[in-house]
FIKOLZA-1660 file (N, C-alpha, C; in steps of 0.1 Angstrom, whole numbers, plus 5000, padded with zeros to 4 digits):
% residues 73
   i   px   py   pz ch aa at
   1 8000 7746 2311  A  V  N
   1 8004 7735 2302  A  V CA
   1 8018 7732 2306  A  V  C
   2 8021 7719 2307  A  G  N
   2 8035 7714 2309  A  G CA
   2 8038 7703 2299  A  G  C
   3 8050 7702 2295  A  G  N
   3 8053 7692 2285  A  G CA
   3 8068 7688 2285  A  G  C
   4 8071 7677 2280  A  K  N
   4 8085 7672 2279  A  K CA
   4 8087 7665 2265  A  K  C
   5 8098 7669 2258  A  T  N
   5 8101 7663 2245  A  T CA
   5 8111 7652 2247  A  T  C
   6 8113 7644 2237  A  G  N
   6 8123 7634 2238  A  G CA
   6 8125 7628 2224  A  G  C
   7 8137 7622 2223  A  T  N
   7 8141 7614 2211  A  T CA
   7 8147 7601 2216  A  T  C
   8 8141 7590 2212  A  A  N
   8 8146 7577 2217  A  A CA
   8 8154 7570 2206  A  A  C
   9 8165 7564 2210  A  Q  N
   9 8173 7556 2200  A  Q CA
   9 8165 7544 2196  A  Q  C
  10 8168 7539 2184  A  H  N
  10 8161 7528 2179  A  H CA
  10 8170 7520 2170  A  H  C
  11 8168 7507 2170  A  G  N
  11 8176 7498 2161  A  G CA
  11 8189 7493 2168  A  G  C
  12 8195 7483 2162  A  V  N
  12 8207 7477 2167  A  V CA
  12 8218 7488 2166  A  V  C
  13 8225 7491 2178  A  A  N
  13 8235 7501 2178  A  A CA
  13 8230 7515 2173  A  A  C
  14 8217 7518 2175  A  N  N
  14 8211 7530 2171  A  N CA
  14 8212 7532 2156  A  N  C
  15 8210 7521 2148  A  S  N
  15 8211 7521 2134  A  S CA
  15 8199 7527 2127  A  S  C
  16 8188 7526 2133  A  A  N
  16 8175 7531 2127  A  A CA
  16 8172 7545 2131  A  A  C
  17 8163 7552 2124  A  N  N
  17 8159 7565 2128  A  N CA
  17 8153 7564 2142  A  N  C
  18 8156 7575 2150  A  P  N
  18 8150 7575 2164  A  P CA
  18 8135 7578 2164  A  P  C
  19 8129 7575 2175  A  Y  N
  19 8115 7579 2177  A  Y CA
  19 8114 7593 2183  A  Y  C
  20 8105 7601 2179  A  A  N
  20 8103 7614 2185  A  A CA
  20 8090 7613 2194  A  A  C
  21 8091 7619 2206  A  W  N
  21 8079 7618 2215  A  W CA
  21 8077 7632 2222  A  W  C
  22 8065 7633 2227  A  F  N
  22 8062 7645 2235  A  F CA
  22 8050 7641 2244  A  F  C
  23 8052 7645 2257  A  I  N
  23 8042 7642 2267  A  I CA
  23 8037 7656 2272  A  I  C
  24 8024 7658 2274  A  S  N
  24 8019 7671 2279  A  S CA
  24 8008 7669 2288  A  S  C
  25 8006 7679 2296  A  Y  N
  25 7995 7679 2306  A  Y CA
  25 7990 7693 2308  A  Y  C
  26 7977 7695 2309  A  A  N
  26 7971 7708 2310  A  A CA
  26 7957 7708 2318  A  A  C
  27 7953 7719 2323  A  K  N
  27 7940 7720 2329  A  K CA
  27 7934 7733 2323  A  K  C
  28 7921 7734 2324  A  L  N
  28 7914 7747 2321  A  L CA
  28 7919 7758 2331  A  L  C
  29 7917 7770 2327  A  P  N
  29 7921 7781 2337  A  P CA
  29 7916 7780 2351  A  P  C
  30 7904 7774 2352  A  D  N
  30 7898 7773 2366  A  D CA
  30 7903 7760 2373  A  D  C
  31 7912 7753 2367  A  G  N
  31 7918 7741 2373  A  G CA
  31 7910 7729 2371  A  G  C
  32 7899 7729 2363  A  S  N
  32 7892 7717 2360  A  S CA
  32 7896 7711 2347  A  S  C
  33 7890 7699 2345  A  S  N
  33 7892 7692 2332  A  S CA
  33 7907 7689 2329  A  S  C
  34 7914 7682 2337  A  P  N
  34 7928 7678 2333  A  P CA
  34 7928 7670 2321  A  P  C
  35 7939 7672 2313  A  V  N
  35 7940 7665 2300  A  V CA
  35 7955 7661 2299  A  V  C
  36 7958 7649 2296  A  A  N
  36 7972 7644 2293  A  A CA
  36 7972 7639 2279  A  A  C
  37 7983 7642 2272  A  V  N
  37 7985 7638 2258  A  V CA
  37 7999 7632 2256  A  V  C
  38 8000 7621 2250  A  A  N
  38 8013 7615 2247  A  A CA
  38 8013 7612 2232  A  A  C
  39 8024 7616 2225  A  V  N
  39 8025 7614 2211  A  V CA
  39 8039 7607 2208  A  V  C
  40 8039 7597 2201  A  V  N
  40 8051 7590 2196  A  V CA
  40 8051 7590 2181  A  V  C
  41 8062 7595 2175  A  V  N
  41 8062 7595 2160  A  V CA
  41 8074 7585 2156  A  V  C
  42 8070 7575 2148  A  E  N
  42 8080 7566 2142  A  E CA
  42 8079 7569 2127  A  E  C
  43 8089 7576 2122  A  D  N
  43 8090 7579 2107  A  D CA
  43 8103 7575 2101  A  D  C
  44 8103 7563 2096  A  E  N
  44 8115 7557 2090  A  E CA
  44 8120 7564 2077  A  E  C
  45 8111 7573 2072  A  H  N
  45 8115 7579 2059  A  H CA
  45 8119 7594 2062  A  H  C
  46 8118 7599 2074  A  A  N
  46 8123 7612 2076  A  A CA
  46 8138 7613 2077  A  A  C
  47 8143 7625 2074  A  N  N
  47 8157 7627 2075  A  N CA
  47 8161 7627 2090  A  N  C
  48 8171 7619 2093  A  R  N
  48 8175 7617 2107  A  R CA
  48 8177 7630 2114  A  R  C
  49 8183 7640 2108  A  D  N
  49 8186 7653 2114  A  D CA
  49 8173 7661 2117  A  D  C
  50 8162 7657 2111  A  D  N
  50 8149 7664 2113  A  D CA
  50 8140 7658 2123  A  D  C
  51 8144 7647 2129  A  I  N
  51 8136 7640 2139  A  I CA
  51 8139 7645 2153  A  I  C
  52 8129 7651 2159  A  S  N
  52 8130 7655 2173  A  S CA
  52 8116 7656 2179  A  S  C
  53 8115 7655 2192  A  G  N
  53 8103 7655 2199  A  G CA
  53 8096 7669 2197  A  G  C
  54 8104 7680 2197  A  G  N
  54 8098 7693 2196  A  G CA
  54 8094 7696 2181  A  G  C
  55 8101 7690 2172  A  G  N
  55 8098 7693 2158  A  G CA
  55 8087 7684 2152  A  G  C
  56 8086 7672 2156  A  L  N
  56 8076 7663 2150  A  L CA
  56 8064 7660 2160  A  L  C
  57 8067 7656 2172  A  A  N
  57 8056 7652 2181  A  A CA
  57 8049 7663 2188  A  A  C
  58 8056 7674 2192  A  A  N
  58 8050 7685 2199  A  A CA
  58 8039 7692 2191  A  A  C
  59 8040 7694 2178  A  P  N
  59 8029 7701 2171  A  P CA
  59 8017 7692 2170  A  P  C
  60 8019 7679 2170  A  I  N
  60 8007 7670 2170  A  I CA
  60 8000 7671 2183  A  I  C
  61 8008 7670 2194  A  A  N
  61 8002 7671 2208  A  A CA
  61 7995 7684 2210  A  A  C
  62 8001 7695 2204  A  K  N
  62 7994 7708 2206  A  K CA
  62 7980 7708 2199  A  K  C
  63 7979 7702 2187  A  S  N
  63 7967 7702 2180  A  S CA
  63 7956 7694 2188  A  S  C
  64 7961 7682 2193  A  V  N
  64 7952 7674 2201  A  V CA
  64 7947 7681 2214  A  V  C
  65 7957 7687 2221  A  M  N
  65 7954 7694 2234  A  M CA
  65 7944 7705 2231  A  M  C
  66 7947 7713 2221  A  E  N
  66 7938 7724 2218  A  E CA
  66 7923 7719 2215  A  E  C
  67 7922 7709 2207  A  A  N
  67 7909 7703 2204  A  A CA
  67 7902 7699 2216  A  A  C
  68 7909 7692 2225  A  V  N
  68 7902 7686 2237  A  V CA
  68 7898 7698 2246  A  V  C
  69 7907 7707 2249  A  I  N
  69 7904 7718 2258  A  I CA
  69 7893 7727 2252  A  I  C
  70 7893 7730 2239  A  N  N
  70 7882 7738 2233  A  N CA
  70 7869 7730 2234  A  N  C
  71 7869 7717 2233  A  S  N
  71 7856 7710 2234  A  S CA
  71 7851 7710 2248  A  S  C
  72 7859 7713 2258  A  K  N
  72 7854 7714 2272  A  K CA
  72 7850 7728 2277  A  K  C
  73 7852 7738 2269  A  K  N
  73 7848 7751 2273  A  K CA
  73 7834 7754 2272  A  K  C
% end
């Protein structure tokens, strides 16, 4: 499994809460069934300091990735 987190600025002069994102890619242990997952979280009500790709988007991507991989076993 490989992944990359990110936090993108948003709004005029970065005035709005940023977007949290996470991109991931994995294969089954035998190298088959590649899966790519991209998650973007736009939460205008979250505390600005709590917004991060690893904190918000990565857990969602993990759940999706696990569900897809488990369905292919």
